C-alpha positions in Angstrom: 0.1 -0.1 -0.2 1.0 3.5 -0.8 2.6 5.3 2.3 1.5 9.1 2.5 1.9 11.6 5.1 0.5 14.8 4.5 1.9 18.3 6.2 0.7 21.3 7.3 3.0 23.5 4.9 0.1 24.5 2.7 -3.4 25.9 3.5 -5.5 22.9 2.4 -3.2 19.8 3.4 -2.9 16.9 0.8 -4.3 13.4 2.3 -4.3 10.2 0.6 -7.8 8.1 1.0 -7.4 4.4 0.8 -9.3 2.5 -2.1 -8.5 -1.0 -3.1 -4.7 -1.3 -4.0 -4.1 2.3 -4.2 -4.5 5.9 -2.7 -6.1 8.6 -3.9 -4.2 11.8 -3.1 -7.0 14.6 -3.0 -6.5 18.5 -1.0 -3.4 20.9 -1.9 -4.3 24.1 -3.4 -4.9 25.3 -6.9 -3.2 28.1 -8.5 -4.3 28.7 -12.2 -3.9 25.4 -13.8 -1.5 23.8 -11.3 -2.1 21.9 -8.3 0.4 21.8 -5.4 1.0 19.0 -2.8 3.2 18.9 0.4 3.8 15.8 2.0 6.5 14.5 4.7 6.2 11.4 3.4 5.4 9.6 -0.2 6.4 6.0 -0.6 4.5 4.2 -3.5 5.6 0.3 -3.4 5.6 -2.4 -5.9 1.6 -3.6 -6.6 0.4 -0.1 -5.2 -0.4 2.9 -6.9 -1.2 6.6 -6.0 -3.8 8.6 -8.0 -4.0 12.4 -7.9 -7.7 13.0 -7.8 -7.8 16.5 -9.2 -10.3 18.7 -11.5 -10.3 18.4 -15.6 -8.6 22.0 -16.2 -5.1 20.9 -14.0 -2.2 20.8 -16.5 0.4 20.3 -14.1 0.5 18.6 -10.5 3.6 19.6 -8.4 4.3 17.5 -5.4 6.9 18.0 -2.9 8.1 16.0 0.1 10.2 17.6 3.0 11.3 15.6 5.2 14.7 13.9 5.8 13.9 10.4 5.3 14.4 9.1 1.8 11.1 7.9 -0.1 10.6 5.2 -2.8 8.1 5.4 -6.0 8.5 1.8 -7.5 
């Protein structure tokens, strides 16, 4: 299962809701056609997925992980 831990560095904290074998990532903040997420942990392991649930007019999704730990996307 994807391990996603939000942080409160942006107004509308990102979060991950579990659905079957993937996490639906919601929250964040929209600026124009861009969407921003911030996490303290973001790991997506073999056999799991992360799905960014955004509006149709979003062209770019920016995600940052601001912690001292290594994160893994497999």
